[in-house]
C-alpha positions in Angstrom: -30.0 88.0 85.3 -26.7 89.0 87.0 -24.7 88.0 84.1 -23.7 90.9 81.8 -20.5 92.8 81.7 -22.3 95.8 80.2 -21.2 99.0 81.9 -24.3 99.6 84.1 -24.8 99.8 87.8 -26.5 96.5 87.6 -23.4 95.0 86.0 -21.3 96.6 88.7 -23.3 94.9 91.4 -23.0 91.5 89.6 -19.3 91.6 89.1 -18.7 93.2 92.4 -20.1 90.0 93.6 -17.4 87.5 92.8 -4.9 78.3 99.3 -2.4 78.2 100.0 -0.5 75.0 100.8 2.5 76.2 98.9 3.3 78.6 101.7 3.7 78.2 105.4 0.2 79.6 106.0 -1.6 76.4 105.1 1.1 73.8 105.2 2.0 74.5 108.8 -1.3 73.0 109.9 0.0 69.4 109.4 -2.8 68.4 107.1 -2.5 64.6 106.4 -1.5 63.6 102.8 -3.5 61.0 100.9 -2.9 60.1 97.3 -6.1 58.1 97.0 -8.9 59.6 99.0 -11.7 57.2 99.8 -15.3 58.1 100.4 -15.6 55.1 102.7 -12.8 56.1 105.0 -13.5 59.9 105.1 -16.2 61.8 106.9 -17.5 65.3 107.2 -14.7 67.5 108.6 -11.9 65.4 107.1 -9.2 67.5 105.5 -6.4 66.1 103.3 -3.6 67.5 101.1 -4.6 66.3 97.7 -3.6 66.8 94.1 -0.4 67.9 92.4 -0.7 71.3 94.1 -0.8 69.7 97.5 -3.7 72.0 98.6 -5.8 71.1 101.7 -9.2 69.8 100.6 -12.3 69.2 102.7 -14.5 66.2 102.3 -18.1 66.6 101.2 -20.1 63.3 101.7 -22.6 61.9 99.3 -26.2 62.8 99.9 -28.8 65.5 99.4 -28.7 69.2 100.1 -31.0 72.1 99.6 -30.3 74.1 96.5 -31.6 77.5 95.6 -34.1 79.9 97.2 -37.7 79.8 98.3 -40.0 82.7 97.5 -39.6 84.0 101.0 -35.8 83.8 100.8 -35.9 85.7 97.4 -38.1 88.3 99.0 -35.6 88.8 101.9 -32.8 89.0 99.3 -34.6 91.8 97.5 -35.1 93.6 100.9 -31.4 93.2 101.6 -30.5 94.6 98.2 -32.7 97.6 98.7 -31.0 98.2 102.1 -27.4 98.1 100.7 -27.9 99.2 97.1 -31.2 101.0 96.8 -32.8 101.0 93.3 -30.6 98.4 91.8 -32.4 95.1 92.2 -35.8 94.3 90.6 -38.4 91.6 91.4 -36.9 89.2 88.9 -33.3 89.6 90.1 -33.3 86.4 92.1 -35.5 84.3 89.9 -32.5 82.2 88.6 -32.2 80.8 92.2 -35.6 79.2 92.0 -37.3 76.8 92.6 -35.6 75.5 95.7 -35.3 71.7 95.7 -33.3 68.8 97.2 -30.4 67.8 95.0 -28.3 64.6 95.4 -24.5 64.7 94.8 -21.9 62.0 94.9 -19.0 62.5 97.4 -16.2 64.8 96.5 -13.4 66.9 98.0 -13.1 70.7 97.6 -10.2 73.1 98.2 -10.6 74.6 101.6 -9.3 77.9 100.2 -9.3 79.8 96.9 -6.3 79.1 94.6 -3.5 81.5 95.6 -1.0 83.4 93.6 1.7 81.0 94.9 -0.2 77.9 93.8 -0.9 79.3 90.3 2.7 80.5 89.9 3.9 77.0 90.6 1.8 75.7 87.7 3.2 78.5 85.5 6.7 77.4 86.4 6.1 73.9 85.1 4.8 75.3 81.8 1.4 73.8 82.2 -0.4 77.1 83.0 -0.2 80.3 81.0 1.0 83.4 82.9 -1.8 85.6 83.9 -2.5 88.3 81.4 -2.4 91.3 83.7 -2.3 93.8 80.8 -5.9 93.0 79.9 -7.4 92.7 83.3 -10.3 95.1 84.1 -11.8 96.9 87.1 -15.3 98.5 87.3 -15.3 102.2 87.9 -18.6 103.0 89.5 -18.5 106.8 89.2 -18.1 106.5 85.4 -20.1 103.3 85.0 -17.5 101.7 82.8 -14.9 99.0 82.7 -11.2 100.0 82.6 -8.0 98.1 82.3 -6.0 98.3 85.5 -2.2 98.9 85.4 -0.3 95.6 85.5 2.0 97.3 88.0 -0.9 98.0 90.3 -2.1 94.4 89.9 1.3 93.0 90.8 1.8 95.3 93.8 -1.7 95.4 95.2 -3.0 91.9 94.3 0.2 89.9 93.8 1.2 88.6 97.3 1.7 84.9 97.4 -1.0 84.5 100.0 -3.7 86.4 98.0 -6.0 84.6 95.6 -5.0 84.6 92.0 -7.2 87.0 90.0 -7.6 88.1 86.4 -8.2 84.5 85.4 -10.3 83.4 82.5 -12.4 80.3 82.7 -9.8 78.5 80.6 -7.0 79.6 83.0 -9.0 78.1 85.9 -9.8 74.9 84.1 -6.2 74.4 83.0 -4.9 74.8 86.5 -7.4 72.4 88.0 -6.6 69.8 85.4 -2.8 70.2 86.0 -3.5 69.6 89.7 -5.4 66.4 88.9 -8.7 68.0 89.8 -11.5 69.9 88.1 -13.7 73.0 88.5 -16.8 72.4 90.6 -20.3 72.2 89.3 -22.7 74.9 90.5 -24.3 72.3 92.8 -21.0 71.1 94.2 -20.0 74.7 94.9 -23.3 75.5 96.6 -23.4 72.3 98.8 -19.8 72.9 99.9 -20.8 76.5 100.8 -24.1 76.0 102.6 -24.1 72.4 103.9 -27.2 70.3 103.6 -29.7 72.9 104.9 -31.2 76.1 103.6 -28.9 78.6 105.4 -28.3 82.0 103.7 -24.6 82.2 104.3 -21.9 79.5 104.9 -21.9 80.2 108.6 -25.7 80.4 109.0 -28.1 83.4 109.1 -25.9 86.0 110.7 -25.3 88.9 108.4 -21.8 89.1 106.9 -19.0 91.2 108.6 -15.3 91.4 108.1 -14.6 88.6 110.5 -16.5 86.3 108.1 -16.1 87.8 104.7 -13.7 90.0 102.8 -16.3 92.3 101.3 -17.7 95.7 100.7 -18.5 96.6 104.3 -20.2 99.9 105.2 -19.0 99.5 108.7 -15.4 98.7 107.9 -14.2 101.3 105.3 -15.9 100.0 102.2 -14.5 97.6 99.5 -12.2 94.8 100.7 -13.1 95.7 104.3 -11.4 99.0 103.7 -8.3 97.6 101.9 -9.7 98.0 98.3 -7.9 94.7 97.4 -8.3 91.0 97.9 -7.5 89.5 101.3 -5.1 86.6 102.2 -6.6 83.2 101.9 -7.0 80.9 104.9 -7.1 83.6 107.6 -10.9 83.9 108.2 -11.8 80.8 110.2 -15.2 82.2 111.0 -16.0 82.2 107.3 -15.9 78.3 107.2 -18.9 76.4 105.8 -20.2 73.3 107.6 -17.8 71.2 105.5 -14.8 73.5 106.3 -14.5 75.5 103.1 -13.4 79.1 103.8 -14.2 82.3 101.8 -17.1 80.8 100.0 -18.6 84.3 100.5 -16.4 87.1 99.5 -12.8 87.8 98.4 -13.1 86.5 94.8 -16.1 85.2 92.8 -15.3 81.6 91.6 -15.6 80.0 88.2 -17.5 76.8 87.9 -17.9 74.1 85.2 -21.4 75.1 84.3 -22.6 77.0 81.3 -25.1 79.8 81.9 -28.8 79.1 81.6 -31.3 81.4 83.3 -33.9 78.7 83.7 -31.7 75.7 84.5 -33.1 75.2 87.9 -36.6 74.6 86.4 -35.4 71.6 84.4 -32.2 70.3 85.9 -31.8 66.7 87.0 -32.1 66.0 90.8 -28.9 63.9 90.8 -25.4 65.3 90.1 -26.7 68.2 87.9 -24.4 70.2 85.7 -25.4 72.4 82.8 -23.2 71.2 79.9 -25.2 72.8 77.1 -22.9 75.4 75.5 -23.7 79.1 75.9 -21.8 82.3 75.7 -21.2 82.5 79.5 -20.0 80.4 82.4 -21.3 80.5 85.9 -19.5 82.1 88.8 -20.4 81.7 92.5 -19.6 83.4 95.7 -18.9 87.1 96.3 -16.0 89.3 95.7 -14.0 91.8 97.8 -16.2 94.7 96.5 -19.5 92.9 97.0 -22.3 94.0 99.4 -24.0 91.3 101.5 -26.8 90.6 99.0 -24.4 88.9 96.6 -22.6 87.0 99.3 -25.6 84.7 99.8 -24.7 81.1 98.9 -27.7 80.8 96.6 -26.6 83.8 94.5 -25.7 83.0 90.8 -23.8 85.1 88.2 -22.6 84.5 84.7 -19.9 86.1 82.6 -18.1 85.5 79.3 -15.4 82.9 79.9 -12.6 85.1 78.6 -13.5 88.1 80.8 -10.6 89.0 83.0 -11.3 91.1 86.1 -9.8 91.8 89.5 -12.8 90.1 91.0 -12.6 86.6 89.6 -10.7 83.6 90.9 -11.5 79.9 91.5 -11.0 76.7 93.6 -10.9 73.1 92.5 -12.7 69.8 93.4 -11.7 66.2 93.3 -14.1 63.2 92.9 -14.0 60.9 95.9 -12.9 57.3 95.0 
């Protein structure tokens, strides 16, 4: 399973996977404010500024969606992996995404963008959120196949712009922020539905392979990691990344913490209505892909799991809110 921080090439591929309304970037779009969002009055495509952070959130209506991968999709994922990272993936690599089945979810709202540095800093200023521990944030070094702490100065200067997504977050950091905002972290199923829509598409925008117009990623055609920048990208600037519900950067930029505990076989036994794995384990699930991720791990069905206190330059999050 793609869930171990052990210093191997496989771990590198897994971690390499992995909103700004507080600045003019998002707030300038005149998003309506609504303190009490109603599932009855909202529809697909509705966006409102919700929560204490005032972030724009997209409405996801109640109903079924297609979760996971078929055998054919898993085979295509393996072929994709061999194309971009030869010799890394094995036949069981994508087994955690199976079986594919229809899942019903109640209505909810999801942040249209990943939580930004500006948003997180606003929570820190209130005393509700702890400052990010940049001194213990790690980066994967492929040539040495090991994790190393990155200089706090480098993190501040290269990853610290207000418009960039907050990184180096533990699961607890993410959970604390969402609770402060009056929201919560998404379940895996909520994350996946918001990313892919109700159908079986491979990426949020459909079946077209990722490029740097749609995803901030490890692109062989655009200079490598972070589309040649080697850092995270600004949130809210890739309109072509949007999912059918209007959530951006569900593939790429940072991998996102979810509520769920890790369980390799959860899809075999999960309920078909509002599933969430709440059985404690040593890891929490992350979804999406990061700025140093190849296309294989940008697929919306891809799953990864890591220790909840593991800080890296690849991890961030977004929040959801139950519809009333």
